[in-house]
Structures are given as C-alpha cells and as structure tokens.
Backbone as CSV, one residue per row, in Angstrom:
resi,resn,N_x,N_y,N_z,CA_x,CA_y,CA_z,C_x,C_y,C_z
1,MET,-122.076,127.304,105.515,-121.968,126.050,104.765,-123.362,125.480,104.501
2,ALA,-123.562,124.982,103.301,-124.840,124.380,102.953,-125.040,123.078,103.719
3,GLU,-126.291,122.710,103.884,-126.591,121.445,104.542,-126.119,120.287,103.681
4,LEU,-125.833,119.169,104.333,-125.453,117.977,103.599,-126.604,117.494,102.730
5,ILE,-126.269,116.974,101.572,-127.263,116.384,100.685,-127.406,114.917,101.050
6,CYS,-128.584,114.557,101.544,-128.834,113.185,101.992,-130.147,112.689,101.418
7,SER,-130.346,111.373,101.517,-131.579,110.755,101.042,-132.384,110.241,102.221
8,THR,-133.684,110.502,102.209,-134.533,109.990,103.287,-134.597,108.464,103.273
9,LEU,-134.366,107.850,102.111,-134.392,106.391,102.045,-133.215,105.763,102.784
10,LEU,-132.142,106.541,102.964,-130.958,106.039,103.656,-130.870,106.581,105.075
11,GLU,-131.992,107.015,105.617,-132.010,107.519,106.987,-131.533,106.419,107.946
12,GLY,-130.641,106.788,108.839,-130.061,105.815,109.751,-128.734,105.264,109.273
13,VAL,-128.408,105.562,108.017,-127.128,105.154,107.435,-126.275,106.409,107.269
14,PRO,-125.106,106.491,107.914,-124.255,107.662,107.707,-123.895,107.799,106.221
15,HIS,-124.294,108.899,105.611,-124.023,109.088,104.192,-124.183,110.549,103.828
16,ALA,-123.655,110.944,102.704,-123.847,112.299,102.191,-123.275,112.399,100.785
17,PHE,-123.909,113.264,99.992,-123.373,113.674,98.698,-122.832,115.091,98.912
18,LEU,-121.514,115.242,99.013,-120.940,116.544,99.298,-121.033,117.458,98.083
19,ASP,-121.296,118.748,98.323,-121.325,119.698,97.223,-119.903,120.156,96.915
20,ALA,-119.753,121.118,96.014,-118.421,121.533,95.576,-117.597,122.110,96.719
21,VAL,-118.199,122.975,97.529,-117.465,123.604,98.629,-117.030,122.557,99.649
22,GLN,-117.948,121.687,100.031,-117.623,120.637,100.989,-116.576,119.684,100.434
23,SER,-116.670,119.399,99.136,-115.719,118.481,98.501,-114.338,119.109,98.383
24,ASP,-114.282,120.393,97.993,-112.994,121.066,97.868,-112.268,121.091,99.208
25,ALA,-113.025,121.202,100.289,-112.441,121.220,101.624,-112.220,119.805,102.169
26,ARG,-112.639,118.809,101.382,-112.511,117.399,101.783,-113.041,117.179,103.207
27,GLN,-114.270,117.635,103.386,-114.873,117.538,104.708,-115.519,116.167,104.919
28,PHE,-114.674,115.145,104.851,-115.157,113.776,104.997,-115.667,113.506,106.411
29,ASP,-115.207,114.305,107.362,-115.629,114.093,108.742,-117.100,114.444,108.945
30,LEU,-117.722,115.045,107.942,-119.152,115.323,108.030,-119.971,114.043,107.986
31,VAL,-119.357,112.960,107.482,-120.011,111.650,107.460,-119.313,110.773,108.493
32,ALA,-120.063,110.228,109.440,-119.470,109.476,110.544,-118.748,108.233,110.038
33,HIS,-117.497,108.121,110.415,-116.726,106.924,110.104,-115.457,106.932,110.940
34,THR,-114.832,105.790,111.112,-113.583,105.712,111.858,-112.433,105.202,111.001
35,ALA,-112.731,104.510,109.936,-111.685,103.992,109.046,-111.998,104.414,107.624
36,GLY,-111.008,104.959,106.943,-111.247,105.408,105.581,-111.338,106.920,105.537
37,PRO,-112.036,107.506,104.589,-112.844,106.806,103.595,-111.991,106.075,102.562
38,VAL,-112.594,105.087,101.935,-111.926,104.274,100.937,-112.371,104.741,99.552
39,PHE,-111.415,105.079,98.703,-111.691,105.466,97.332,-110.938,104.536,96.390
40,ALA,-111.587,104.111,95.324,-110.929,103.312,94.291,-110.448,104.231,93.175
41,ARG,-109.695,103.684,92.263,-109.328,104.412,91.049,-110.389,104.110,90.001
42,GLN,-111.265,105.055,89.758,-112.414,104.838,88.883,-112.005,104.910,87.418
43,VAL,-112.466,103.924,86.633,-112.059,103.831,85.229,-113.246,103.598,84.296
44,HIS,-114.461,103.883,84.758,-115.676,103.710,83.957,-115.900,102.240,83.588
45,SER,-115.649,101.358,84.541,-115.829,99.924,84.323,-117.092,99.439,85.034
46,ALA,-117.321,98.135,84.955,-118.408,97.508,85.705,-117.851,96.662,86.851
47,ASP,-116.602,96.902,87.216,-115.940,96.091,88.238,-116.272,96.586,89.637
48,VAL,-116.475,95.623,90.544,-116.856,95.903,91.927,-115.909,95.153,92.852
49,LEU,-115.601,95.756,93.993,-114.707,95.116,94.954,-115.303,95.184,96.351
50,ALA,-115.296,94.051,97.060,-115.684,94.018,98.468,-114.460,94.381,99.294
51,VAL,-114.612,95.317,100.220,-113.491,95.789,101.026,-113.823,95.669,102.507
52,SER,-112.776,95.525,103.331,-112.962,95.434,104.778,-112.039,96.384,105.532
53,ALA,-111.134,97.068,104.808,-110.186,97.980,105.438,-109.663,98.941,104.378
54,PRO,-109.097,100.070,104.804,-108.495,100.990,103.835,-107.411,100.298,103.006
55,PHE,-107.245,100.748,101.769,-106.247,100.146,100.889,-104.833,100.510,101.334
56,LYS,-103.922,99.576,101.134,-102.509,99.842,101.346,-101.865,99.978,99.962
57,GLY,-101.226,101.097,99.734,-100.653,101.317,98.418,-101.674,101.889,97.453
58,ASP,-101.424,101.687,96.163,-102.297,102.242,95.135,-103.674,101.586,95.174
59,PRO,-104.746,102.364,95.034,-106.090,101.788,95.021,-106.337,100.982,93.764
60,PRO,-107.226,99.996,93.822,-107.526,99.179,92.644,-108.386,99.942,91.642
61,GLU,-108.356,99.480,90.396,-109.169,100.078,89.338,-110.529,99.399,89.296
62,VAL,-111.471,99.942,90.035,-112.850,99.457,90.059,-113.760,100.676,90.140
63,ASP,-115.042,100.470,89.881,-115.975,101.596,89.913,-117.097,101.429,90.918
64,ALA,-116.970,100.436,91.789,-117.933,100.281,92.874,-117.276,99.512,94.007
65,LEU,-117.707,99.833,95.211,-117.198,99.191,96.417,-118.367,98.743,97.269
66,VAL,-118.213,97.615,97.964,-119.219,97.132,98.904,-118.502,96.692,100.171
67,THR,-119.222,96.714,101.298,-118.608,96.291,102.554,-119.659,95.891,103.579
68,VAL,-119.204,95.113,104.568,-120.006,94.779,105.747,-119.286,95.263,107.000
69,THR,-118.264,96.072,106.845,-117.445,96.532,107.964,-118.005,97.820,108.553
70,PRO,-118.490,97.803,109.783,-119.008,99.028,110.403,-117.923,100.091,110.516
71,GLY,-118.292,101.331,110.243,-117.380,102.441,110.389,-116.485,102.697,109.208
72,LEU,-116.477,101.813,108.230,-115.654,102.006,107.040,-116.469,102.760,105.996
73,ALA,-116.021,103.953,105.644,-116.752,104.769,104.676,-116.283,104.469,103.260
74,LEU,-117.236,104.244,102.380,-116.953,104.014,100.969,-117.153,105.329,100.227
75,GLY,-116.220,105.676,99.354,-116.301,106.946,98.664,-116.359,106.821,97.154
76,ILE,-117.067,107.757,96.529,-117.183,107.852,95.078,-116.858,109.286,94.677
77,VAL,-116.172,109.448,93.548,-115.796,110.768,93.052,-116.495,111.006,91.714
78,THR,-117.177,112.136,91.582,-117.906,112.429,90.338,-117.841,113.920,90.010
79,ALA,-118.104,114.226,88.738,-118.255,115.614,88.313,-119.536,115.789,87.495
80,ASP,-119.981,114.756,86.800,-121.262,114.730,86.100,-121.860,113.329,86.128
81,CYS,-121.017,112.320,86.310,-121.498,110.944,86.420,-122.364,110.800,87.671
82,ALA,-123.118,109.726,87.731,-124.039,109.525,88.840,-123.379,108.757,89.985
83,PRO,-123.339,109.356,91.179,-122.913,108.608,92.359,-124.125,107.878,92.940
84,VAL,-123.982,106.593,93.200,-125.097,105.802,93.718,-124.676,105.190,95.049
85,LEU,-125.428,105.482,96.097,-125.174,104.935,97.422,-126.293,103.960,97.762
86,LEU,-125.914,102.777,98.268,-126.883,101.708,98.510,-126.698,101.125,99.908
87,ALA,-127.796,100.630,100.496,-127.703,100.018,101.821,-128.830,99.027,102.058
88,ASP,-128.478,97.877,102.608,-129.431,96.933,103.186,-129.105,96.896,104.669
89,MET,-129.814,97.695,105.452,-129.476,97.823,106.861,-129.787,96.567,107.654
90,GLN,-130.775,95.793,107.222,-131.083,94.550,107.940,-129.919,93.570,107.843
91,ALA,-129.312,93.500,106.680,-128.176,92.600,106.481,-126.856,93.241,106.891
92,GLY,-126.836,94.574,107.026,-125.593,95.265,107.339,-124.635,95.277,106.165
93,VAL,-125.155,95.618,104.985,-124.348,95.648,103.765,-124.579,96.989,103.068
94,ILE,-123.489,97.646,102.665,-123.618,98.900,101.929,-122.794,98.839,100.648
95,GLY,-123.085,99.751,99.738,-122.339,99.830,98.493,-122.294,101.256,97.977
96,ALA,-121.319,101.539,97.141,-121.189,102.843,96.496,-120.710,102.610,95.077
97,ALA,-121.395,103.191,94.108,-121.071,102.957,92.706,-120.911,104.265,91.947
98,HIS,-119.943,104.263,91.023,-119.717,105.376,90.109,-120.348,104.993,88.772
99,ALA,-121.421,105.673,88.408,-122.180,105.278,87.219,-122.200,106.393,86.194
100,GLY,-121.127,106.476,85.428,-121.176,107.285,84.223,-121.901,106.477,83.157
101,TRP,-122.061,107.044,81.966,-122.828,106.290,80.967,-122.111,105.006,80.584
102,ARG,-120.772,105.016,80.529,-120.049,103.803,80.151,-120.220,102.707,81.194
103,GLY,-120.021,103.055,82.455,-120.163,102.062,83.508,-121.593,101.566,83.637
104,ALA,-122.545,102.500,83.540,-123.947,102.103,83.639,-124.331,101.184,82.484
105,HIS,-123.907,101.558,81.268,-124.203,100.737,80.095,-123.490,99.389,80.172
106,GLY,-122.327,99.380,80.819,-121.546,98.145,80.928,-121.984,97.214,82.035
107,GLY,-122.862,97.683,82.941,-123.406,96.800,83.958,-122.942,97.027,85.376
108,VAL,-122.410,98.218,85.698,-121.890,98.429,87.045,-122.989,98.384,88.110
109,ILE,-124.207,98.767,87.752,-125.286,98.750,88.744,-125.647,97.319,89.129
110,ALA,-125.884,96.478,88.140,-126.218,95.074,88.425,-125.076,94.392,89.161
111,ALA,-123.831,94.701,88.779,-122.677,94.084,89.421,-122.578,94.501,90.885
112,THR,-122.920,95.752,91.189,-122.883,96.221,92.573,-123.932,95.520,93.413
113,VAL,-125.138,95.409,92.881,-126.197,94.701,93.608,-125.816,93.246,93.816
114,ASP,-125.279,92.592,92.796,-124.851,91.193,92.921,-123.792,91.043,94.006
115,ALA,-122.844,91.986,94.062,-121.799,91.920,95.078,-122.370,92.088,96.478
116,MET,-123.385,92.930,96.619,-124.038,93.095,97.914,-124.799,91.836,98.307
117,VAL,-125.435,91.210,97.337,-126.172,89.960,97.601,-125.219,88.875,98.091
118,LYS,-124.025,88.819,97.527,-123.037,87.828,97.955,-122.622,88.031,99.411
119,LEU,-122.813,89.253,99.908,-122.475,89.550,101.301,-123.678,89.417,102.229
120,GLY,-124.824,89.007,101.675,-125.992,88.760,102.510,-127.163,89.685,102.295
121,ALA,-127.036,90.653,101.395,-128.141,91.574,101.137,-129.208,90.915,100.275
122,GLU,-130.402,91.475,100.298,-131.487,91.058,99.413,-131.952,92.277,98.630
123,PRO,-132.082,92.158,97.305,-132.449,93.317,96.485,-133.690,94.062,96.977
124,ALA,-134.706,93.332,97.418,-135.937,93.993,97.843,-135.740,94.836,99.098
125,ARG,-134.659,94.562,99.843,-134.389,95.334,101.063,-133.423,96.483,100.821
126,ILE,-132.748,96.476,99.686,-131.741,97.501,99.423,-132.406,98.826,99.047
127,ALA,-131.976,99.882,99.715,-132.387,101.237,99.345,-131.223,101.881,98.603
128,ALA,-131.530,102.668,97.575,-130.476,103.300,96.775,-130.832,104.753,96.497
129,ALA,-129.830,105.607,96.580,-130.005,107.023,96.260,-129.049,107.401,95.128
130,ILE,-129.578,108.125,94.162,-128.783,108.615,93.030,-128.508,110.091,93.264
131,GLY,-127.242,110.433,93.464,-126.877,111.786,93.843,-126.771,112.752,92.679
132,PRO,-126.224,113.927,92.934,-126.099,114.959,91.897,-125.330,114.455,90.676
133,CYS,-125.890,114.680,89.502,-125.259,114.271,88.243,-125.871,115.105,87.119
134,VAL,-125.357,114.950,85.920,-125.894,115.711,84.805,-127.309,115.218,84.480
135,ALA,-128.247,116.140,84.361,-129.643,115.797,84.096,-129.916,115.767,82.597
136,GLN,-131.062,115.221,82.236,-131.394,115.045,80.819,-131.391,116.369,80.057
137,ALA,-131.913,117.418,80.666,-131.982,118.709,79.982,-130.598,119.272,79.661
138,SER,-129.581,118.790,80.372,-128.218,119.302,80.200,-127.299,118.331,79.472
139,TYR,-127.840,117.214,79.027,-126.987,116.140,78.511,-127.315,115.843,77.053
140,GLU,-126.780,116.655,76.153,-126.975,116.430,74.725,-125.958,115.406,74.220
141,VAL,-126.442,114.440,73.435,-125.562,113.408,72.868,-125.810,113.315,71.360
142,ASP,-124.845,112.695,70.659,-124.946,112.613,69.203,-125.310,111.198,68.749
143,GLU,-125.328,111.022,67.443,-125.735,109.741,66.854,-124.824,108.581,67.272
144,PRO,-123.493,108.726,67.270,-122.650,107.613,67.710,-122.955,107.178,69.143
145,PHE,-123.241,108.141,70.009,-123.629,107.807,71.376,-124.949,107.053,71.386
146,ARG,-125.938,107.594,70.687,-127.282,106.978,70.680,-127.232,105.562,70.136
147,SER,-126.352,105.311,69.170,-126.296,104.005,68.517,-125.792,102.904,69.452
148,ARG,-125.202,103.270,70.564,-124.725,102.275,71.530,-125.876,101.648,72.313
149,PHE,-127.024,102.281,72.290,-128.180,101.834,73.054,-129.232,101.254,72.122
150,GLY,-129.998,100.300,72.630,-130.998,99.633,71.809,-132.363,100.287,71.851
151,GLU,-133.304,99.671,71.160,-134.671,100.204,71.104,-135.333,100.205,72.476
152,ASN,-134.950,99.272,73.323,-135.542,99.224,74.662,-135.152,100.425,75.515
153,ASP,-134.163,101.179,75.036,-133.702,102.347,75.777,-134.257,103.653,75.216
154,ASP,-135.206,103.567,74.300,-135.746,104.769,73.672,-136.284,105.766,74.698
155,ARG,-136.836,105.282,75.782,-137.470,106.162,76.772,-136.470,107.079,77.471
156,PHE,-135.179,106.787,77.345,-134.169,107.608,78.005,-133.598,108.682,77.084
157,PHE,-134.156,108.798,75.862,-133.665,109.771,74.889,-134.812,110.643,74.389
158,LEU,-134.609,111.936,74.436,-135.539,112.888,73.834,-134.872,113.515,72.625
159,ALA,-135.599,113.555,71.501,-135.037,114.137,70.284,-134.789,115.627,70.473
160,GLY,-133.644,116.084,70.004,-133.304,117.501,70.084,-133.061,118.054,68.697
161,ARG,-131.997,118.821,68.539,-131.667,119.333,67.205,-131.263,118.158,66.307
162,PRO,-131.264,118.334,65.005,-131.000,117.209,64.096,-129.737,116.430,64.474
163,GLY,-129.913,115.104,64.561,-128.788,114.239,64.862,-128.368,114.218,66.312
164,HIS,-129.193,114.782,67.205,-128.845,114.848,68.612,-130.048,114.506,69.493
165,TRP,-129.736,114.048,70.696,-130.754,113.682,71.673,-130.328,114.182,73.043
166,GLN,-131.310,114.204,73.952,-131.030,114.498,75.362,-131.131,113.174,76.130
167,PHE,-130.031,112.790,76.769,-129.959,111.501,77.441,-130.259,111.647,78.932
168,ASP,-131.100,110.751,79.440,-131.512,110.759,80.850,-130.651,109.777,81.645
169,LEU,-129.473,110.235,82.073,-128.574,109.362,82.833,-129.174,108.904,84.160
170,PRO,-129.708,109.802,85.009,-130.273,109.321,86.265,-131.466,108.391,86.066
171,GLY,-132.260,108.649,85.029,-133.378,107.753,84.742,-132.903,106.386,84.307
172,TYR,-131.833,106.358,83.517,-131.246,105.097,83.055,-130.705,104.305,84.236
173,VAL,-130.025,104.981,85.153,-129.479,104.321,86.337,-130.611,103.805,87.227
174,ALA,-131.648,104.611,87.411,-132.783,104.189,88.235,-133.454,102.950,87.653
175,ALA,-133.575,102.911,86.332,-134.187,101.751,85.682,-133.347,100.501,85.900
176,GLN,-132.033,100.637,85.872,-131.171,99.482,86.098,-131.255,98.998,87.541
177,LEU,-131.397,99.924,88.470,-131.595,99.526,89.859,-132.898,98.731,90.002
178,ALA,-133.940,99.207,89.350,-135.219,98.504,89.406,-135.116,97.127,88.753
179,GLN,-134.400,97.032,87.643,-134.212,95.749,86.971,-133.432,94.767,87.833
180,SER,-132.632,95.292,88.754,-131.862,94.441,89.660,-132.671,94.022,90.882
181,GLY,-133.929,94.428,90.939,-134.813,93.993,92.011,-135.039,94.993,93.118
182,LEU,-134.481,96.204,92.983,-134.680,97.206,94.028,-136.050,97.847,93.896
183,GLU,-136.676,98.077,95.042,-137.996,98.689,95.077,-137.968,100.096,95.662
184,ARG,-136.885,100.424,96.359,-136.769,101.741,96.993,-135.581,102.469,96.359
185,ILE,-135.919,103.419,95.496,-134.912,104.136,94.712,-135.207,105.634,94.815
186,ASP,-134.193,106.413,95.121,-134.375,107.850,95.327,-133.463,108.654,94.402
187,PRO,-133.951,109.025,93.205,-133.175,109.949,92.360,-133.350,111.361,92.920
188,LEU,-132.279,111.968,93.404,-132.400,113.253,94.084,-132.699,114.401,93.132
189,GLY,-132.449,114.213,91.829,-132.842,115.227,90.850,-132.025,116.506,90.897
190,LEU,-130.746,116.414,91.248,-129.878,117.579,91.311,-128.936,117.569,90.113
191,ASP,-128.997,118.633,89.312,-128.261,118.707,88.053,-126.927,119.424,88.258
192,THR,-125.828,118.699,88.127,-124.508,119.298,88.313,-124.214,120.370,87.270
193,TYR,-124.641,120.139,86.045,-124.349,121.083,84.951,-125.052,122.422,85.157
194,ALA,-126.286,122.379,85.624,-127.124,123.579,85.667,-126.947,124.410,86.929
195,ASP,-126.104,123.976,87.859,-125.969,124.689,89.129,-124.497,124.963,89.437
196,PRO,-123.879,125.931,88.727,-122.457,126.208,88.923,-122.121,126.750,90.301
197,ALA,-123.090,127.313,90.994,-122.826,127.837,92.328,-122.674,126.719,93.354
198,ARG,-123.167,125.535,93.010,-123.170,124.453,94.009,-122.320,123.257,93.619
199,PHE,-122.186,123.001,92.293,-121.531,121.763,91.873,-120.465,121.997,90.811
200,HIS,-119.431,121.162,90.863,-118.487,121.072,89.761,-119.161,120.303,88.614
201,SER,-118.786,120.618,87.393,-119.296,119.907,86.233,-118.215,119.870,85.164
202,PHE,-117.728,118.690,84.846,-116.725,118.551,83.797,-117.297,118.984,82.457
203,ARG,-118.540,118.594,82.201,-119.185,118.927,80.927,-119.355,120.441,80.781
204,ARG,-119.794,121.090,81.825,-119.970,122.545,81.781,-118.635,123.255,81.570
205,SER,-117.615,122.815,82.276,-116.293,123.422,82.127,-115.765,123.247,80.715
206,THR,-115.976,122.062,80.147,-115.540,121.805,78.773,-116.253,122.721,77.791
207,HIS,-117.562,122.870,77.965,-118.330,123.743,77.069,-117.892,125.205,77.187
208,ASN,-117.438,125.580,78.385,-117.018,126.958,78.614,-115.531,127.178,78.319
209,GLY,-114.858,126.106,77.873,-113.448,126.224,77.552,-112.565,126.438,78.759
210,VAL,-113.001,125.910,79.904,-112.254,126.073,81.145,-111.815,124.707,81.639
211,SER,-110.555,124.572,81.985,-110.087,123.307,82.538,-110.437,123.251,84.020
212,THR,-110.777,122.079,84.497,-111.125,121.947,85.907,-110.776,120.557,86.398
213,LEU,-110.334,120.498,87.630,-110.117,119.227,88.313,-111.134,119.059,89.433
214,GLY,-112.110,119.954,89.471,-113.102,119.920,90.542,-113.956,118.670,90.486
215,ARG,-114.164,118.068,91.634,-114.976,116.859,91.742,-115.813,116.893,93.018
216,GLN,-116.948,116.186,92.993,-117.748,115.990,94.195,-117.426,114.620,94.804
217,PHE,-117.507,114.548,96.132,-117.316,113.287,96.843,-118.642,112.841,97.443
218,SER,-118.907,111.547,97.343,-120.102,110.946,97.957,-119.641,109.814,98.852
219,LEU,-120.237,109.719,100.054,-119.765,108.770,101.054,-120.922,108.041,101.717
220,VAL,-120.682,106.787,102.077,-121.661,106.007,102.829,-120.899,105.081,103.768
221,ALA,-121.429,104.873,104.969,-120.766,104.015,105.950,-121.821,103.290,106.783
222,LEU,-121.476,102.105,107.250,-122.328,101.421,108.214,-122.110,102.041,109.585
223,PRO,-123.169,102.197,110.373,-122.986,102.733,111.723,-122.065,101.828,112.538
224,LEU,-121.301,102.435,113.441,-120.455,101.653,114.329,-121.306,100.842,115.282
225,LEU,-120.866,99.615,115.553,-121.568,98.781,116.514,-121.333,99.305,117.911
226,ARG,-122.368,99.336,118.695,-122.211,99.760,120.074,-121.696,98.602,120.913
227,GLU,-120.723,98.879,121.726,-120.155,97.833,122.585,-121.133,97.466,123.684
228,THR,-121.241,96.200,123.953,-122.117,95.721,125.017,-121.346,95.703,126.313
229,ARG,-121.837,96.400,127.303,-121.166,96.485,128.578,-121.728,95.449,129.550
230,ARG,-120.837,94.755,130.191,-121.249,93.768,131.173,-121.097,94.348,132.585
231,ASN,-122.065,94.086,133.413,-121.986,94.577,134.795,-120.996,93.736,135.591
C-alpha cells in the first residue's frame, strides 16, 4: 500500500488525502478518529455547515464542513475537483471543502474560512492543504467557461488551441485562500488526470469513453483530548 498523502503544514492534525486504492477500500481508519467520518452531499455550492456529530438520516447538501469537536473526522469526496483541508490548531477548529470550479467560483473557500472564524479561528493561523485534483496541463476549457471569469483571473488561464485555454484550478483555489487571509497554503501539486495508476479521474474517464464511479476521499480530524487523571 502506498503511503498516505499528507501535508507538512497540517502536521499534528490527523488528516490524509487517500489515493484510489485506499479510497476504494474505504480505509478511513488510516486517519485517527472516533466519530464519523462525516460526509455531506456535495452539489458544487458555496454552502458550509458546522457539525458536532455524525448526521442522522440523509446528509445535507453542502460542499464544506467545519467543526470544533475532537475526534470527529470531516470527509470530502473528489475525482478531479480540489479537496481542501484546513486547520487552526491553536483555536481547535478544522474544515474540509470540496472546491470544483463552480464551488470555487461561487465562493466556497471564503465561506469555509468565514465559518471557521465564527468558531474561533483566525485566518492568519489557519493552515490549508490542496489535495490531488486536475492540474492546469490537464484541464482544457472552452470560451463559455472562460467567459465566466473576469480579467482579474487572467493569470489562471493559459492560451491553448484556438478558442481554448488551460485552467489552473489549484492555483485559483490557492489564490482564494490567500485572499481570505491565509498565509500558510500547501498546494500538493498532484494531478488526478495524469496519474491513472494512483488516482480516479472523472475527466480522464470521460475522455476515454469509460464510465466510472471512482472517487478519492480526503479526511481531517481534531486530535482527541487526553483525559486528565487525578491522583
């Protein structure tokens, strides 16, 4: 089994971006937690929910989760979209966001940071890691896609064949994290599309005419509090 994909910026925070093999086996126990993991029904929105326990019944339709509950693992499901794991360990606040282009463009990153701040986090203390997702070299988009973004976003597009561009999703997400006040950001630089031996990719499967339900799971949890023993 391959080693877990982790970020040095989140050292001390139980977390991992599981690869395809680990995800297919649902090896959630590789990330320390006692309750959960908690997964929402992702719909490419900018909606965020603060949680304190596993959901009862159907999960809500949101694309980011935040918590202050030790041991509760927050989960994100992706195939090419960017999974973003965040933590302010001083405040004891963590978050997990699903940032496809729609959610990122719609404000899910800023909304996640705002939700963490409401729980006591400070942007300058939050560390964030951007996990495996489709990279710019693998992400060709057309004119209707490009037209959704303004001139201030030119740096995230490289001109390609006529009428097409290469979009930098992880760079776009990293920029939004920085705009939200984060100073410690770790784009891991792992391309789901270009590494079929390691990652599922919806875009790659579509291009190859193959249907797939394969997804990667990303998890983050606050460490469990140690009980204080009295003599």
